[in-house]
N, C-alpha and C positions, 0 to 999 in steps of 0.2 A: 559520457550517457545516462540518462536520466529515463529509465522505461516506468509509463504509468502502467500500470499493471493493477493497482489498486482502485474497488471503486471507489472510497475516499481517499485521499492523499493524505499521507500524516505530513504534520506540517509543524517544523523546528520552532522554538520560538527563539529571544533575544539571546537568550543563553545558551542556547545549543541544546536546549533538552527537547524531546517529545512526548508527548501525552502517551500512556499505557491505554492501548483502545480495550474496549469494554465488551468487547462481545465475545460468544462463545471460543472457545478453542483460542487462535491466535490471536483475535479479536480485529481481524480484518477480512475483507470481502475481497476475492479477488476477481478481475475481470477478464470474466473468460473468452470472449470478441481479441480484448489487446494481447494477451500470452498465447491464443494461437498462433502469432504470426511470429514466434520464437522459436515455435517447437520443430523440431525435424523430423 
């Protein structure tokens, strides 16, 4: 299963590496609406 909860997806290159996000904190932005469907 591949959940789409990030505003901008992290992309893996051909060698299996993912670039480190440059934003504050963890560097990612959560899509609150997408995340809401997984809350209980």
